[in-house]
Structure formats: C-alpha cells, structure tokens
N, C-alpha and C positions, 0 to 999 in steps of 0.2 A: 504494500499500500504506500503510495506516494502522496504526501499532503503538501499542497502548494498554498501559501498565504499571499493573497493580493488585497490591496486596499483600493477600492473604487468609489468614486463619488456617487451618491444616490441622486434621484430626481432627474435622470437622463432618460432618453427614449428607450434604452434597453432594460430599464428597471420598472418594476410595478410601483404603484402608489404606496404600497406598504413599506417600501425601503425609505420613504421620505419622512419616517417618524422614528423616534427612539424606541427601541424594543427592550423591554425589561430583561436584564441579564446580559445583553449584548455589549461588546466593547467597541469604542469608536475612537478615531483620531479626529480632532476638530480643526478645520481649516479656515483661515482668513487670508486676506491679501497680504498680511504681514508674515504669514507662515502658519505653523501648526502649534496649537496651545500646549504648553508643558509646564511643569513646575521646574524650578531651578535646581532643586535638590530633594532628596527623599525626606529630609528632616526640616526643611525650610517652608515658609509660607508664601514665597514669591513666585510669580509666573514669568514665563519668557516665551518667545517665538523661536521655534526650531525649524529646520528644513524637513522635507518629507522622509528622507532616509532615516534621520534621527528619530522622528516621530514613530515610524514603523518599528524601529528596534528598541525604543525605550519604554519601559513600563510607566515612566513619569508623564508620557504623552498619550498613553492609552487609557481612555476614560470609559468605565463601565457604568451603564445607565440603570438606575433603580427607578422604575416608573410606577406611579400611583395616581390614578385618575389623570388629570391634566398636568401633573407635576413631575419633574425629573430631577433626580439627584445624580451627580456625576462624580465618581470616585476613581482615582488613578491606581496604577499598580502598586504604589507605595501606601495606599489607604488614605491618601489625602482627598479631601472633599472640596470641590469647587463651590465656593459659598459666597454669601453676601453679608457684609457687616454694616450695621447702621449705628450712627452716633448722632447726638443732637446737632453737631456742626456738620453742615453740608459737605465740608471737605473730608469728613471721616467715613463717608459711604464708599465702600470699595467692594469689588469682587476679587476674591483671591483664594488660595488653597489653604486648608487648615486641617489638622488632625484632631484639634480640640473642638469644644462646643463653640457655637457662634449663633448670631441672631437668626440666620437662614441657611439651611443646608439643601433647599430644593428650590427649583425654579419652574416658571411656566414658560415653555418654549412657544414662540409665535412664528408661524411660517412667514418668511419674508420673500418668498419666491425662489431665490437661489440658496436659501439656507434658513437658519433660525436665529431670532433674536430672543435672548433670555431676559426675564425680569422677575424680581421679587416684589412683593407688596408690603408696604409698611404705612400704617395710618391712612389707608384707603388710597394710597398713591403707588403707582407702578414705577419701580426703578429699573431701568434697562441697563445692561452691560454696555458701556459707552464705546463709541467707535474711535475714540482718540488714541487707542493703543495702550500699551503697558507703560506706566510712569516709572520714574527713577526708583521707586520703592518696590517695584515688581508687582504692582497691583493694577487692576483695570478699574478706573473710576466709574461711577454710575451717573445716569442722567434720567430725568423723567420723560424725555422725549423719545418716542418710538423711532422717529426718523433718524435720530443720531445714534441709535442702538447698534452695537456690534453684531454683524451678521457672521455666524459660524456655520459652515457646511459640515454636517456630520459625514465622516468617512468610514463607511461600513467595512468590517473585516469579512472577506468572502473566503471560504475554505473550499478548495476543490479536492476531490479524492479520485485518484486514478488507480483502478484495480487491474492488476496485471494477471492474465490467465496462467495457470500452471501448464507448462509445455510438456511435462513428462509425468510419469507416475509419482505421486507423493504420498507419504504415510504419515 
C-alpha cells in the first residue's frame, strides 16, 4: 500500500461543495496571500506566515478542526489553539495561538467566496480576524469590519491509496 499526501485547495471545479467547509476531525493548512498560517514555536503563542512546503511538513501549521454547530475550533499539532483574546482596550483584541485558557477558543467561519473569514462575538459585536497581517508581537489584530477581515482558504489534506496487486502466490 502506497499512501500519497497532497494538499489541494477546496472550492474549485473538481471538488464538491462539501469540501468548502471545515469537517470535524479533519486537518487543514490555512492559506492567505501572505503565506500559510503557523505558530512560531511549539511553546510560544505567536503566529507567523510560512511557505507551502513548510506548512505541509510542520505540525505547527497543520490545524485540526473541531466543529460544533456553526463554530469551529482550530488546534495545531502542538496542541495550540487559534483563539481570540478580548480586553477593555481595543488595542488588546487579538487572534493568536495559546495552550492556556482564553476568552474565546472557537470562531464562526463566514464564506467569503474564495475562503473564510473568522470572527468571535463579544458584547453583541463580531470581531473579525483582521487582514492587516501579523504584527510585531506575532498576533493578528481584530476588526469589527467584515470587509477588512482576513480571508483564509482551508487547504484540505487529501490521502490517496494505491493498492498493488500480488503478482505471484502469497501466503
């Protein structure tokens, strides 16, 4: 049995509509025009952009979806959760990875056509993951504007199995 791992973007003509959503228990790499979303280390809480080859090989860029209703929690191979932190000061609202408790550990994904925008709700306001990229602290700031929300395209892991027939007698 030969197993081949390939990462292909969903929502193209050769995929069904079912691949355009996050599936509970499946793992994804998350693509943006800046690169693929990863944590900087297995013990830190900062985010960074990596190239596709790094994302495919690194457990820090491989995010497993836990889906409950319309919410999704994304956990990488190091057990870090992509989460949202809220503070009274607007400058302290960030999306980042953490292993500890935080204000929000699940998001509502919104289909943006070419991918998804994630938001968390606080005090009846939706805070979207902002499109301004990762700041010097290694965090993605938040915004209340959907139009300026970061679009992440989930990259689904496709596994192909090639079964070779036995050419001679086998016991």
